[in-house]
N, C-alpha and C positions, 0 to 999 in steps of 0.2 A: 750494290745495284740489285740485290736479290728481291727487293720489295717491288720491283717493276717486272711486269710480265712481257718481256721482249720476245717477239717471234722473229723468224728470219725475214719475212716480208717487211715488218716494221723496221728492222735494222737496215735493210736494203734501202728503204724509203729515206730514212734520215741520213744515211751515208751518201745517197745520191744528192740530197739537198746540200750537204756539206761540200761535196765535190763540185757542184754547180757554183756555189758561192766562192769557193777557192779559185775555180777557173775564171769566173767573172772578175775577181780581184786581179788576177794575173793579166787578163786581157785588158783591163782598165789601165794597169800600169804600163803595159806594152803599147797600147794604142788608145789614148783617151777618147772618150765618147763625145758625141755632139748630140744635141737635142734635135728631134725631128717630129713632124706631125703628119700622121697618115690617117688611118680610119678611126683611131681612138680620138676622142674629143679633147685631147690635151697634148702638149708637146712632151715627149718622153725620151728618156735615155735607155740604154741597154738594161741597166739595173731596174728601172721602172717597169720595163716590159717583162722582165723576169718575175718581178713581184706580182704584177697584174696577171701574168700567165699562170703562176702558181695558185693565186686566188681563184681564177676562172676554172682551173683544173679541179680544185676542191669542190667548187660549185657544181660542175658537171657530174662529178662522182656522186655527190650528195643527191642531186636530182635523179640520177640514174638509179641509185640504190633505193630511193624513196618511192619512185613511181614505176619501176619496171621489175619484172620477174626474170629478166634475161641475165645472161652471164655477165659477171663483173668485168670480164675481158673486153666485152663490147663497149662498156662504159669507159674502160681504160683507153681503148683505141680512139673513142670520141674525144676524151679529155686530152690525149696526146695531140690530136689534130687541132683542137682549140689552142693548146699551148704553142704549137708550131706556128699557127696563124698569127697569134699575138706577138710572138717573138720575132717573126720575120717581117710582117707587114703592119704591125701595130704602130 
């Protein structure tokens, strides 16, 4: 793995994704999900909302970095809020 330039934030990011996927798998085995339809224009499961939330988080970060000179932490807080909204009420 020496050919890859891993940094601590990058490793934390990918570990967090792996932990989320593992946790969602255990949750699904413990309590199977049902589809629901809220503000997203399609019926979704927990896994669908996780995936859509991760995509939305990446989009918020890309927009923030592309169009703002502000701190990346502000973009991260906004992305976390979008993810929480999609995961909870999506």
